[in-house]
Phi, psi and omega in degrees: 000145186264117190268325178229149173240158173291150180312129175084000181243117177285159180299321177305312185289334177279329181289327181296314184292325181288323181290323179292323183292322180292330187298314180301323179292315177296322183297310188297335182264351183263347177289148175286164175296150184287147177289153182252145168287139184263115172297125182238126181295166174291131177251155189312322180277351179314309197290318182296318174288328170296326177293320178301315176298318180292315179303322175299307184303335186287338184260356192273164174296319162241148195280069176226129176226153178215148168232157179246130185235132181226132176047044174081008181232141175287127188243355180198148169234148173206150172223160178296123174231037182304299174309304188301323184254006184049037178232104181303342184266355183275065170284160182309317182290323182287317171304316177296318178298312186293319169308309183297317179303310182299320180285310193233350169089169187289329184300320188288337182280338181299135174083007179283170172245137177245125184251125176220153186286344174224154179303126181304138168295172177302319176304311183293320184290324173303319185287318173310319186282331175289321183285343181083026182278130200278338192215134176239130163236129186234165181262267182295136168283166176301328179290313179295320177302321184292331171292343181244347180203163180292142183206142171289120183257071164242114187290158178301322177298325170302306182299314177303320180290342175261006180263099192280345180259003179213152173247131188235121174279139184234123167237131186230160176089009181283121184055031187302311178319305174301318179290318180295327184295337171303327187281349188242027175255000000 
């Protein structure tokens, strides 16, 4: 117990300071271990769903398209509409997620797979994590995209590894050459 305090410092201020100092220590011990990105091998159905995403990308403002799959069926589609909507957040992944949410709600999105023609940017990967999408399959990598366009170079695996509340399986490079061909037309 603190019997005396320095002039001008209340017991309450001392207790608040001690409590504030303890919070980071307690929080560090309370956190779950950071999730890791799970490298997921290519599956037989991946090429077919990636072709659907690439077909959407061919129609997009920028060549990015995405499909969301549940139980072997496409349940939402999105293509980059950034110019058309004058919305820099209208990436193919975001458009597909928004369409899915509008039709089916957030609970149904958990556990789905998202196929996208290009590796998701940080914004899209954050949305994927928050929505509980279980697997991401992409075509062109950030390195490939960065050689063709301006790109924020933070890989999906890094975002997934720092997402403590979710495990996200990631498969990259599926039909990457076909996806990149859209940038050279």
